[in-house]
C-alpha positions as CSV (number, residue, x, y, z in Angstrom):
1,M,117.4,-111.7,-36.1
2,L,119.7,-112.5,-33.1
3,F,119.8,-116.2,-33.4
4,N,122.1,-117.7,-36.0
5,E,121.4,-121.4,-35.7
6,P,118.0,-122.4,-34.2
7,K,117.4,-126.1,-34.4
8,Y,114.5,-125.8,-36.8
9,K,116.0,-123.1,-39.0
10,D,114.1,-124.3,-42.1
11,W,110.8,-123.5,-40.4
12,L,111.7,-119.8,-40.5
13,E,111.0,-119.9,-44.3
14,N,108.7,-122.9,-44.7
15,A,106.4,-122.5,-41.7
16,T,105.4,-118.9,-41.0
17,F,102.1,-117.2,-40.3
18,D,102.3,-115.5,-43.6
19,N,102.1,-118.9,-45.4
20,C,99.5,-120.4,-43.0
21,K,96.8,-122.0,-45.1
22,L,94.4,-122.0,-42.1
23,N,94.6,-118.2,-41.9
24,R,95.6,-118.2,-38.3
25,K,98.1,-115.3,-38.4
26,E,96.0,-112.9,-36.4
27,F,95.5,-115.4,-33.6
28,G,99.2,-116.5,-33.7
29,V,100.5,-112.9,-33.4
30,F,97.9,-112.2,-30.6
31,L,99.1,-115.3,-28.7
32,A,102.8,-114.5,-29.2
33,N,102.2,-111.0,-27.8
34,Y,100.3,-112.5,-24.9
35,L,103.0,-114.9,-24.1
36,S,105.7,-112.2,-24.3
37,G,104.0,-110.4,-21.4
38,E,104.3,-113.4,-19.1
39,Q,107.5,-113.9,-17.1
40,D,107.1,-116.0,-14.0
41,G,106.9,-119.7,-14.8
42,F,103.7,-119.4,-16.9
43,V,102.3,-122.5,-18.5
44,L,99.7,-122.3,-21.3
45,N,97.7,-125.2,-22.6
46,L,97.1,-124.8,-26.4
47,N,94.0,-126.9,-26.9
48,G,93.0,-128.3,-30.2
49,A,91.3,-131.6,-31.3
50,W,93.1,-134.2,-33.3
51,G,93.6,-133.1,-36.9
52,T,93.0,-129.3,-36.4
53,G,96.6,-128.3,-37.2
54,K,98.2,-127.9,-33.8
55,T,101.7,-129.0,-34.9
56,E,101.6,-126.7,-37.9
57,F,100.5,-123.8,-35.6
58,C,103.3,-124.6,-33.1
59,K,105.9,-124.5,-35.9
60,R,104.7,-121.1,-37.0
61,L,104.6,-119.9,-33.4
62,Y,108.2,-121.0,-33.1
63,S,109.2,-119.2,-36.3
64,H,107.4,-116.0,-35.2
65,L,109.0,-115.9,-31.7
66,I,112.5,-116.7,-33.0
67,T,112.3,-113.9,-35.5
68,Q,111.1,-111.6,-32.8
69,N,114.3,-112.4,-30.8
70,H,112.6,-114.6,-28.2
71,P,114.8,-117.6,-27.3
72,T,112.4,-120.4,-28.3
73,I,112.6,-124.2,-27.8
74,Y,110.4,-126.8,-29.6
75,I,110.1,-130.3,-28.2
76,N,108.0,-133.1,-29.7
77,S,107.1,-135.1,-26.7
78,W,105.7,-138.0,-28.7
79,E,109.0,-138.5,-30.4
80,S,110.6,-139.0,-27.0
81,D,107.9,-141.3,-25.7
82,F,110.3,-144.2,-25.8
83,S,112.3,-142.5,-23.0
84,R,111.6,-143.5,-19.4
85,E,112.5,-140.1,-18.0
86,P,110.8,-136.8,-19.2
87,L,113.2,-134.8,-17.2
88,T,116.1,-136.0,-19.3
89,V,114.2,-135.2,-22.5
90,V,113.2,-131.7,-21.5
91,S,116.5,-130.7,-19.9
92,S,118.7,-132.1,-22.7
93,E,116.6,-130.5,-25.5
94,L,116.3,-127.2,-23.7
95,L,120.0,-126.9,-23.0
96,R,121.1,-128.2,-26.4
97,Q,118.8,-125.9,-28.4
98,M,119.8,-122.9,-26.3
99,E,123.5,-123.7,-26.8
100,T,123.0,-123.6,-30.6
101,L,120.8,-120.5,-30.8
102,H,123.8,-118.2,-30.7
103,S,127.4,-119.3,-31.0
104,D,128.9,-116.6,-28.8
105,I,126.6,-116.4,-25.8
106,I,128.9,-115.4,-22.8
107,G,126.5,-117.1,-20.4
108,L,127.2,-120.6,-21.8
109,D,129.1,-121.5,-18.7
110,K,125.8,-121.4,-17.0
111,I,124.6,-124.2,-19.2
112,K,127.5,-126.4,-18.0
113,E,126.6,-125.7,-14.5
114,I,122.9,-126.6,-15.1
115,K,124.0,-129.8,-16.8
116,F,126.0,-130.8,-13.7
117,I,123.1,-130.1,-11.4
118,L,120.7,-132.0,-13.6
119,G,123.1,-134.9,-13.6
120,K,123.0,-135.1,-9.8
121,T,119.2,-134.7,-9.8
122,L,118.6,-137.5,-12.2
123,K,120.8,-139.8,-10.1
124,S,118.9,-138.8,-7.0
125,M,115.6,-139.6,-8.7
126,A,116.9,-143.0,-9.8
127,V,117.9,-143.7,-6.1
128,G,114.4,-142.7,-5.0
129,I,112.8,-145.1,-7.5
130,A,115.1,-147.9,-6.5
131,G,114.5,-147.1,-2.8
132,G,110.8,-147.6,-3.4
133,I,111.4,-151.0,-4.9
134,S,113.7,-152.0,-2.0
135,Y,111.2,-150.9,0.6
136,K,108.6,-153.2,-0.9
137,L,110.9,-156.2,-1.1
138,I,113.2,-155.8,1.9
139,G,110.9,-157.8,4.2
140,E,110.6,-160.6,1.7
141,S,114.0,-161.2,0.2
142,S,117.4,-159.6,0.3
143,A,117.6,-160.2,-3.4
144,G,115.1,-157.3,-3.8
145,V,117.5,-154.9,-2.3
146,A,120.3,-156.1,-4.5
147,I,118.2,-155.7,-7.6
148,A,117.3,-152.2,-6.5
149,Q,120.9,-151.3,-5.9
150,Q,121.9,-152.5,-9.3
151,L,119.4,-150.0,-10.9
152,V,121.6,-147.2,-9.7
153,Q,124.9,-149.1,-9.5
154,Q,125.3,-148.7,-5.7
155,D,127.1,-151.8,-4.3
156,V,126.5,-151.1,-0.6
157,E,124.9,-152.9,2.3
158,P,121.1,-152.8,2.3
159,K,121.0,-150.8,5.6
160,T,123.4,-148.2,4.2
161,F,121.4,-148.1,1.0
162,I,118.2,-147.4,2.7
163,E,119.8,-144.8,5.0
164,N,121.0,-143.0,1.9
165,L,117.5,-142.3,0.7
166,A,116.8,-139.4,3.0
167,S,120.0,-137.6,2.1
168,N,119.4,-138.2,-1.6
169,Y,115.8,-136.8,-1.3
170,S,117.2,-133.7,0.3
171,E,119.7,-133.4,-2.5
172,Q,117.0,-133.7,-5.1
173,V,114.9,-130.9,-3.5
174,E,118.0,-128.7,-3.4
175,S,118.8,-129.5,-7.0
176,I,115.3,-128.4,-8.1
177,Q,115.9,-125.0,-6.5
178,L,119.3,-124.7,-8.1
179,I,118.0,-125.6,-11.5
180,R,115.3,-122.9,-11.3
181,E,117.8,-120.2,-10.1
182,S,120.4,-121.2,-12.8
183,L,117.8,-121.2,-15.6
184,T,116.7,-117.7,-14.6
185,E,120.4,-116.6,-14.6
186,L,120.8,-118.1,-18.0
187,A,117.8,-116.3,-19.4
188,N,119.1,-113.0,-17.9
189,S,122.5,-113.6,-19.6
190,L,120.7,-113.9,-22.9
191,E,119.0,-110.6,-22.3
192,F,122.0,-108.7,-21.1
193,E,124.7,-110.1,-23.4
194,I,122.9,-110.3,-26.8
195,N,119.7,-108.3,-26.2
196,A,117.4,-111.3,-26.5
197,K,113.8,-110.7,-25.5
198,L,112.4,-112.6,-22.6
199,P,110.7,-114.8,-21.6
200,V,112.3,-117.9,-23.0
201,V,109.4,-119.9,-24.6
202,V,109.4,-123.7,-24.5
203,I,106.8,-125.4,-26.8
204,I,105.9,-128.9,-25.9
205,D,103.9,-130.6,-28.7
206,E,102.0,-133.8,-29.1
207,L,101.5,-134.5,-25.4
208,D,98.1,-136.2,-25.9
209,R,99.7,-138.9,-28.2
210,C,102.1,-140.1,-25.5
211,R,101.6,-143.0,-23.1
212,P,99.3,-141.8,-20.3
213,N,101.9,-142.2,-17.6
214,Y,104.6,-140.5,-19.7
215,A,102.3,-137.5,-20.3
216,I,101.5,-137.1,-16.6
217,E,105.2,-137.3,-15.8
218,M,106.0,-134.7,-18.4
219,L,103.5,-132.3,-16.8
220,E,105.0,-133.0,-13.4
221,V,108.5,-132.3,-14.7
222,I,107.4,-129.0,-16.2
223,K,105.6,-128.0,-13.0
224,H,108.3,-128.9,-10.5
225,F,111.6,-128.3,-12.4
226,F,111.0,-125.6,-15.0
227,T,108.2,-123.3,-13.9
228,T,110.8,-120.7,-13.2
229,P,111.0,-116.9,-13.7
230,K,111.8,-115.8,-17.3
231,F,110.4,-119.0,-18.8
232,V,107.1,-119.7,-20.4
233,F,105.8,-123.1,-21.5
234,V,103.2,-123.8,-24.2
235,V,101.8,-127.4,-24.0
236,A,99.9,-128.3,-27.1
237,S,97.4,-131.1,-26.7
238,D,93.9,-132.4,-27.5
239,T,92.9,-131.6,-23.9
240,E,89.9,-133.9,-24.0
241,Q,92.1,-136.8,-25.1
242,L,94.6,-135.8,-22.4
243,C,91.9,-136.0,-19.8
244,E,91.0,-139.5,-21.0
245,S,94.7,-140.5,-20.6
246,I,94.7,-139.3,-17.0
247,K,91.6,-141.3,-16.3
248,N,93.3,-144.4,-17.6
249,I,95.8,-144.0,-14.8
250,Y,93.6,-142.7,-12.0
251,G,90.2,-144.2,-12.8
252,A,87.1,-143.3,-14.9
253,N,85.6,-141.2,-12.1
254,F,88.7,-139.1,-11.6
255,E,88.3,-135.4,-12.0
256,S,90.9,-135.0,-14.7
257,N,89.9,-131.5,-15.7
258,Q,90.5,-130.3,-12.1
259,Y,93.8,-132.2,-12.1
260,L,95.0,-130.4,-15.2
261,K,94.4,-127.0,-13.6
262,R,97.3,-127.8,-11.3
263,F,99.6,-127.5,-14.3
264,F,98.1,-124.9,-16.6
265,N,97.7,-121.2,-15.8
266,R,95.6,-120.6,-18.9
267,T,94.1,-122.5,-21.8
268,A,93.9,-121.2,-25.4
269,T,91.8,-123.0,-27.9
270,L,92.8,-123.0,-31.6
271,P,90.2,-121.2,-33.7
272,L,88.4,-123.3,-36.2
273,P,89.6,-122.7,-39.8
274,N,87.6,-121.6,-42.7
275,I,87.3,-124.9,-44.6
276,K,86.7,-123.5,-48.0
277,E,89.6,-121.0,-47.7
278,Y,91.8,-123.9,-46.7
279,I,90.8,-126.2,-49.5
280,N,91.1,-123.3,-52.0
281,S,94.7,-122.7,-50.8
282,I,95.8,-126.3,-51.5
283,D,97.8,-126.5,-54.7
284,F,96.4,-129.7,-56.0
285,E,96.6,-130.8,-59.7
286,Y,93.5,-131.8,-61.6
287,S,93.8,-132.5,-65.3
288,S,91.0,-135.1,-65.8
289,T,88.6,-134.8,-68.8
290,V,85.8,-136.8,-67.2
291,T,82.4,-135.1,-67.0
292,L,81.6,-133.9,-63.4
293,Y,78.0,-133.0,-62.5
294,P,75.7,-131.4,-61.2
295,K,77.6,-128.1,-61.4
296,Q,76.2,-124.7,-62.1
297,G,78.5,-123.0,-64.6
298,E,81.7,-123.2,-62.5
299,G,84.9,-124.9,-63.7
300,D,85.8,-128.4,-62.5
301,R,88.4,-127.2,-59.9
302,S,85.9,-124.7,-58.4
303,F,83.2,-127.4,-58.4
304,I,85.6,-129.8,-56.5
305,I,86.4,-127.1,-53.9
306,N,82.7,-126.2,-53.4
307,V,81.6,-129.9,-52.9
308,L,84.5,-130.8,-50.7
309,S,84.0,-127.7,-48.5
310,A,80.3,-128.4,-48.1
311,F,80.7,-132.1,-47.3
312,S,83.7,-131.5,-45.0
313,S,81.6,-129.1,-42.9
314,A,78.5,-131.4,-43.0
315,F,80.5,-134.4,-41.8
316,D,82.6,-132.3,-39.4
317,L,85.9,-133.3,-40.9
318,K,89.2,-132.2,-39.4
319,I,92.1,-130.8,-41.4
320,R,93.9,-134.2,-41.7
321,D,90.7,-135.8,-42.8
322,I,90.2,-133.2,-45.5
323,D,93.7,-133.6,-46.8
324,Q,93.2,-137.3,-47.1
325,L,89.7,-136.9,-48.7
326,L,91.1,-134.6,-51.4
327,S,93.8,-137.1,-52.2
328,K,91.3,-139.9,-52.5
329,V,89.0,-137.8,-54.7
330,I,91.8,-137.0,-57.1
331,S,92.9,-140.6,-57.2
332,C,89.3,-141.7,-58.1
333,L,89.1,-139.1,-60.8
334,R,92.4,-140.2,-62.3
335,T,91.2,-143.8,-62.4
336,A,88.0,-142.6,-64.1
337,N,90.1,-140.7,-66.6
338,A,92.2,-143.8,-67.3
339,Y,88.9,-145.8,-68.0
340,Q,87.9,-143.0,-70.4
341,E,91.1,-142.9,-72.3
342,S,91.5,-146.7,-72.6
343,G,87.9,-147.3,-73.7
344,G,87.0,-144.1,-75.5
345,I,83.9,-143.8,-73.5
346,T,83.0,-140.5,-71.7
347,Q,82.7,-141.1,-67.9
348,L,79.8,-139.1,-66.3
349,I,80.4,-138.8,-62.5
350,N,78.1,-137.3,-59.9
351,L,80.8,-135.6,-57.7
352,P,78.6,-135.3,-54.5
353,V,77.9,-139.0,-54.6
354,L,81.6,-139.8,-54.9
355,V,82.7,-137.5,-52.1
356,C,79.9,-138.6,-49.8
357,G,80.7,-142.3,-50.5
358,L,84.4,-141.7,-49.7
359,I,83.5,-140.2,-46.3
360,E,80.9,-142.9,-45.5
361,Y,83.4,-145.6,-46.3
362,E,86.0,-144.1,-44.1
363,K,83.5,-143.8,-41.3
364,N,82.2,-147.4,-41.9
365,A,78.7,-146.1,-42.2
366,S,75.8,-148.5,-42.5
367,S,74.2,-146.4,-45.3
368,Y,77.3,-147.0,-47.5
369,H,77.2,-150.8,-47.0
370,S,73.4,-151.1,-47.6
371,R,73.3,-149.0,-50.8
372,T,72.9,-150.7,-54.1
373,N,72.2,-149.5,-57.7
374,R,68.4,-149.7,-56.8
375,I,68.4,-148.6,-53.2
376,E,68.7,-145.0,-52.1
377,S,70.2,-145.2,-48.7
378,R,71.2,-141.8,-47.3
379,P,73.7,-140.9,-44.6
380,T,72.2,-140.6,-41.2
381,F,74.9,-138.6,-39.5
382,I,75.2,-135.7,-42.0
383,N,74.6,-132.2,-40.7
384,G,71.4,-131.2,-42.4
385,N,71.9,-127.4,-41.7
386,I,75.0,-126.8,-43.8
387,D,74.4,-124.8,-46.9
388,Y,75.8,-125.9,-50.3
389,Q,74.3,-122.8,-52.0
390,S,72.2,-120.0,-50.7
391,E,68.9,-121.9,-50.6
392,L,70.2,-125.5,-51.1
393,L,71.3,-127.6,-48.1
394,V,74.0,-130.3,-48.4
395,E,71.4,-132.8,-47.3
396,Q,69.1,-131.9,-50.2
397,L,72.0,-132.0,-52.6
398,I,72.9,-135.5,-51.6
399,N,69.3,-136.7,-51.6
400,I,68.8,-135.5,-55.2
401,S,72.2,-136.8,-56.3
402,L,71.6,-140.3,-54.9
403,F,68.1,-140.4,-56.3
404,G,69.6,-139.4,-59.7
405,I,71.9,-142.5,-59.8
406,T,69.3,-145.0,-58.5
407,E,67.8,-147.3,-61.0
408,I,64.0,-147.3,-61.2
409,E,62.0,-150.4,-61.9
410,S,59.5,-150.2,-64.7
411,I,57.0,-152.7,-66.0
412,E,55.4,-152.8,-69.5
413,D,53.1,-155.2,-71.1
414,G,54.7,-157.4,-73.8
415,R,53.1,-159.7,-76.3
416,F,50.7,-162.4,-75.3
417,G,49.9,-160.6,-72.0
418,R,53.4,-161.0,-70.5
419,S,54.9,-158.2,-68.5
420,N,58.6,-157.1,-68.9
421,R,60.6,-155.6,-66.1
422,Y,63.4,-153.2,-66.8
423,Y,65.5,-150.7,-64.9
424,T,66.4,-147.2,-65.9
425,L,67.9,-144.1,-64.3
426,P,65.3,-141.4,-63.4
427,V,64.7,-138.8,-66.0
428,G,62.0,-136.3,-66.8
429,N,59.2,-136.1,-64.2
430,D,61.1,-138.6,-61.9
431,L,63.5,-135.7,-61.1
432,D,60.8,-133.0,-61.0
433,P,61.9,-130.3,-58.5
434,N,58.3,-130.4,-57.1
435,N,59.2,-133.7,-55.6
436,W,61.8,-132.0,-53.3
437,E,59.4,-130.2,-50.9
438,T,61.7,-128.9,-48.2
439,N,62.1,-125.6,-49.9
440,G,59.4,-125.9,-52.5
441,T,60.7,-125.4,-56.0
442,N,63.5,-122.9,-55.3
443,I,65.8,-122.1,-58.1
444,E,68.8,-124.0,-56.7
445,I,66.9,-127.2,-56.4
446,R,65.4,-126.7,-59.9
447,N,68.9,-126.1,-61.4
448,I,70.4,-129.2,-59.7
449,S,67.5,-131.4,-60.8
450,N,67.6,-130.1,-64.4
451,N,71.3,-130.6,-64.6
452,I,71.0,-134.3,-63.5
453,Q,68.0,-134.7,-65.9
454,N,70.1,-133.4,-68.8
455,I,73.0,-135.7,-67.9
456,N,70.7,-138.8,-67.6
457,N,68.8,-138.0,-70.8
458,G,72.0,-137.3,-72.7
459,S,73.4,-140.7,-71.8
460,I,70.5,-142.7,-73.2
461,D,71.2,-144.6,-76.4
462,H,74.8,-143.3,-76.5
463,N,77.4,-146.0,-76.7
464,N,80.2,-143.5,-76.1
465,K,78.9,-142.3,-72.7
466,K,78.8,-144.1,-69.4
467,I,76.9,-142.6,-66.4
468,W,78.2,-144.1,-63.3
469,R,75.9,-146.3,-61.1
470,W,76.6,-146.9,-57.4
471,S,78.5,-150.1,-58.2
472,D,81.0,-148.0,-60.2
473,Y,81.5,-145.5,-57.3
474,K,81.8,-148.4,-54.9
475,Q,84.6,-150.0,-56.8
476,V,86.9,-146.9,-57.0
477,I,86.0,-145.8,-53.4
478,E,87.2,-149.1,-52.0
479,L,90.3,-149.0,-54.1
480,A,91.0,-145.5,-52.8
481,G,90.5,-146.8,-49.3
482,Y,94.0,-148.3,-49.5
483,L,95.4,-144.8,-49.4
484,S,95.9,-143.3,-45.9
């Protein structure tokens, strides 16, 4: 590897496509090869919705390109959102990171030259901004001109100040051309002096999280100052959200998609990850001894992975949502384990009910808030076409599971003609698979129903077993809601 001290050196070990839990190595290598074939001011929009792992992908793309000897710069635009001037952010990060890539680059004098040109350009831009203010105020008050002059520390007469604007504008245009030429020369020096591979790749991350006006200014800076030969830009964003940011500036009816085409040559969309593979790759600790059901012969860890995978897909959860959900599930099970150890009573927990409730609570679903120990209210926004097992849909699983923890009212005649009401969990024929008619009495439905029947029957008249009702789930779910 040519580069001794890249800014994010730790990523070269900790964030690579080989340890990518989302299994995006093939796409990452393909994209890197594609970018390496572009040379002339190419700008790629890397599109991915919130929580799909864009930043983790960008880190790995950075590591891959650096190890392939491409000079690569990473800039988190959201971290610089406090700045008023994107040009300062991009230029300073670009030059500083290129200086540290290799300690003995002969072309470092070119960096000093670019810094000088950038300094003049920033001053020209400041003059232009102040000039706009003075133009608006000059007819009303001479104080307006004085304020504008102070912005750029030019203590001159108003007339002279205004006359300077034209020459400063010309200087700015000239500086843009000089910056482009100098950057290209710098890239060439990297290639000829140390055999670096071109293009230089600049990754701009988190643009959709920035203030709308800052995001637009950042795109303008990339377009006008840095779309230069030998440089390629990758702008990572939730493009739908970025379009909404643009509409906040220009109006709801503004054609933001067409506007973005001014800045991007191509758009690449992050492939959706395999949710089950991702959850399976997470190294989470589970040591609880509570009883989880309804499972079909698998161990607790596999059961947790299977249920989380199915419900994450059914509720269309993103990667960040899944990480948070897993953390909350584990916290709830640890709490249940503490109840079990302190009271000596086995805790019987229907895992699909717990997982579904955690998701509903996070989404503030009406079905969550209306559910009680005696009411079977089911999620209305769950995707009913997601398989849990080969012939069992997630929707069927949660219907059977919720019914299995719902108390049923029974009436029996007592002495002297009085009727007694009591509430029990459904057992026996109440959970007959024939009641679940979507797929008749297929083996998966029968197995799930029988498992719940056995749990419910086994908990009757046993003082050392507690089968959770909805009120128990609700209590730990809302405690876990404090975790974010």
